[in-house]
C-alpha positions in Angstrom: -3.0 24.3 -11.8 -6.3 25.7 -10.4 -8.8 23.0 -9.4 -12.4 23.9 -8.5 -12.9 22.5 -5.0 -16.7 22.7 -4.9 -17.4 20.5 -7.9 -18.6 17.0 -8.9 -15.0 16.1 -9.7 -13.9 16.9 -6.2 -16.8 14.9 -4.7 -15.9 11.9 -6.9 -12.3 12.1 -5.7 -13.4 12.4 -2.1 -15.5 9.2 -2.4 -12.6 7.4 -4.2 -10.2 8.3 -1.4 -12.7 7.2 1.3 -13.0 3.8 -0.2 -9.3 3.7 -0.9 -8.7 4.4 2.8 -10.8 1.3 3.7 -9.0 -0.9 1.2 -5.6 0.4 2.1 -6.0 -0.1 5.8 -7.3 -3.7 5.3 -4.9 -5.0 2.7 -3.3 -2.2 0.7 -3.9 -1.3 -2.9 -6.0 1.9 -2.5 -4.0 3.5 -5.3 -5.8 1.1 -7.7 -8.9 3.2 -6.8 -7.6 6.7 -6.4 -5.3 7.0 -9.4 -7.8 5.9 -12.0 -10.4 8.2 -10.3 -8.1 11.2 -10.6 -7.3 10.4 -14.2 -11.0 10.1 -14.9 -11.9 13.6 -13.6 -9.1 15.1 -15.7 -6.3 15.8 -13.3 -3.0 16.1 -15.2 -0.7 13.1 -14.8 2.1 15.2 -13.4 0.0 16.1 -10.4 -1.6 12.7 -9.7 1.2 10.8 -7.9 2.2 13.7 -5.7 -1.3 14.6 -4.8 -2.2 10.9 -4.1 0.9 10.4 -1.9 0.3 13.5 0.1 -3.4 12.7 0.5 -3.0 9.2 1.9 -0.1 9.8 4.2 -2.1 10.9 7.2 -4.8 8.2 6.6 -2.1 5.6 6.5 -0.6 7.0 9.7 -4.1 6.9 11.4 -4.4 3.2 10.4 -0.9 2.5 11.7 -1.7 4.1 15.1 -5.0 2.2 15.3 -3.2 -1.1 14.7 -0.4 -0.2 17.2 -2.8 0.8 20.0 -4.8 -2.5 19.5 -1.6 -4.5 19.8 -1.8 -5.7 16.2 1.7 -5.0 15.1 5.0 -6.8 15.5 7.2 -3.8 16.2 10.5 -5.6 16.1 10.0 -6.9 12.5 8.4 -3.6 11.4 11.4 -1.5 12.7 13.8 -3.9 11.0 12.0 -3.7 7.7 11.7 0.1 7.7 15.4 1.2 6.9 15.7 -1.5 4.3 12.5 -0.4 2.7 13.9 3.1 2.5 17.1 1.9 0.9 15.1 -0.4 -1.5 12.8 2.4 -2.5 15.7 4.6 -3.4 17.4 1.9 -5.4 14.1 1.0 -7.1 13.6 4.7 -8.1 17.2 4.8 -9.5 16.7 1.5 -11.4 13.5 3.0 -12.9 15.7 5.6 -14.6 17.7 2.8 -16.3 15.4 -0.1 -16.9 12.0 0.5 -18.7 9.0 -0.3 -16.6 7.7 -2.4 -19.6 9.9 -5.3 -18.5 8.6 -5.2 -14.9 5.0 -5.2 -16.3 5.7 -8.4 -18.2 7.1 -10.0 -15.0 4.1 -8.8 -13.0 1.7 -10.2 -15.6 3.2 -13.6 -14.8 3.6 -13.1 -11.1 0.2 -11.7 -10.1 -1.8 -14.8 -11.4 0.7 -17.0 -9.5 0.0 -15.0 -6.3 -3.8 -15.4 -6.9 -3.4 -19.2 -7.2 -1.2 -19.1 -4.0 -4.0 -17.3 -2.1 -6.7 -19.7 -3.2 -4.5 -22.7 -2.5 -3.4 -21.5 1.0 -6.7 -20.8 2.6 -5.2 -20.9 6.1 -2.5 -18.3 5.3 -2.4 -15.8 8.1 -5.0 -17.4 10.3 -2.6 -17.9 13.2 0.4 -16.0 14.5 3.6 -18.1 14.6 6.4 -15.5 14.5 7.4 -16.3 18.1 8.7 -19.7 16.7 11.2 -17.8 14.6 14.8 -17.1 15.8 16.0 -13.5 16.1 18.3 -14.1 13.2 15.4 -15.4 11.0 13.3 -12.4 11.9 16.1 -10.0 11.1 17.1 -11.4 7.8 13.5 -12.1 6.6 12.3 -8.6 7.7 15.3 -7.0 6.0 14.7 -9.0 2.7 11.0 -7.9 2.8 12.0 -4.3 3.2 14.7 -4.3 0.5 12.8 -6.2 -2.2 9.4 -4.7 -1.7 10.8 -1.2 -1.0 12.6 -1.6 -4.4 9.3 -2.6 -6.0 7.5 0.4 -4.5 10.2 2.7 -5.7 10.4 1.2 -9.2 6.7 0.7 -9.9 4.4 0.8 -6.9 0.8 -0.6 -7.5 -0.1 -3.2 -4.9 3.0 -2.7 -2.8 0.9 -2.8 0.4 -0.7 -6.1 -0.5 2.7 -7.6 -1.3 4.1 -6.4 2.1 1.2 -8.0 3.9 1.5 -11.3 2.0 5.3 -11.4 2.7 4.8 -10.8 6.4 2.2 -13.6 6.5 4.1 -16.1 4.4 7.7 -15.6 5.5 7.3 -14.4 9.1 4.2 -16.3 9.9 2.3 -13.3 11.2 -1.5 -13.5 11.2 -3.2 -11.3 8.6 -4.2 -8.6 11.1 -0.6 -8.1 12.4 0.8 -8.4 8.9 -1.5 -5.5 7.8 -0.5 -3.6 10.9 3.2 -4.0 10.1 2.5 -2.9 6.5 0.7 0.3 7.5 3.5 1.2 9.9 6.3 0.7 7.3 4.5 2.4 4.5 3.4 5.4 6.6 7.0 6.0 7.9 8.6 5.4 4.5 6.1 7.6 2.7 7.3 10.7 4.6 10.4 11.0 2.4 8.5 10.6 -0.9 5.8 13.0 0.2 8.4 15.6 1.1 10.0 15.2 -2.3 6.7 15.7 -4.1 5.7 18.6 -2.0 9.0 20.4 -2.6 8.7 19.8 -6.4 5.3 21.5 -6.7 3.7 18.3 -8.0 0.8 18.5 -5.5 -2.7 20.1 -5.9 -2.9 21.2 -2.2 -6.6 22.3 -2.2 -7.7 18.9 -3.5 -5.2 17.0 -1.4 -6.5 18.6 1.8 -10.1 17.9 0.8 -9.7 14.2 0.0 -7.4 13.7 3.0 -10.3 14.1 5.4 -12.2 11.4 3.6 -9.2 9.1 3.4 -8.6 9.4 7.2 -12.3 8.4 7.8 -11.9 5.4 5.4 -8.6 4.4 6.9 -10.0 4.4 10.5 -13.1 2.5 9.4 -11.0 -0.1 7.5 -8.6 -0.6 10.3 -11.4 -1.1 12.8 -13.1 -3.6 10.5 -9.8 -5.6 10.0 -9.1 -5.7 13.7 -12.6 -6.8 14.5 -13.2 -9.2 11.7 -9.7 -10.5 11.1 -9.1 -12.8 8.2 -12.8 -13.0 7.5 -12.7 -9.5 5.9 -9.0 -9.3 5.0 -9.0 -12.3 2.7 -11.9 -11.3 0.4 -10.6 -7.7 0.1 -7.2 -9.2 -0.7 -8.5 -11.2 -3.5 -10.4 -8.2 -4.9 -7.1 -6.2 -4.8 -5.3 -8.9 -6.7 -7.9 -9.0 -9.4 -7.8 -5.1 -9.7 -4.0 -5.2 -9.9 -4.1 -7.8 -12.6 -6.7 -5.8 -14.6 -4.5 -2.7 -14.3 -1.5 -4.5 -15.5 -3.4 -5.9 -18.5 -4.8 -2.5 -19.3 -1.4 -0.8 -19.0 0.3 -3.4 -21.0 -2.1 -3.5 -23.9 
């Protein structure tokens, strides 16, 4: 497909990927911005996921590096999560071929409001870092479970996976929200390399558009990571709530 680079459609996509980079590097959920934007400007569905994945890979990597350099990542748990996330993603993708996404959407319509209530009820979630109080065995098994379950979700359906990773790190490993986000960016950046390679090899990427929006996504990702590191939970929590609302609206729209 030919796509005119110097056009209003491309500009709108660039802006969407810039703001998605900010959201992604703070909480995750940037796909809730980029995918509707690409649909709105008329990009065929078969090119959207591949182009989106390729376009955000470098931006996600930039955010991961920013968190790592600032010391806002718990490397042990992130490295444990990664291989299980890869396995989970593969299993989720295989399960998608067997079980209709319809049933997961029903489950998510119940689960996401519960998550919203959980966020409002636990106002101190992720304020402090208590992972050092966990035993090595607890860190291993909880990190592995996070990778397997959420990698499976990402492979099966996907939207909001970054947010769920961050919440899981904060709730089950007691990381503060900044480190939970740093771990999430690291795992998603590394795990995305495989899916990006698959999409690239299949020809499901609009490379001209992908290169253009990647520049904006990198800028947004760097800005978002810097804001999260500087402001901490003060900026992460409100963005997190917005992403939950966007995800719920998407689920309702898709379902009905």
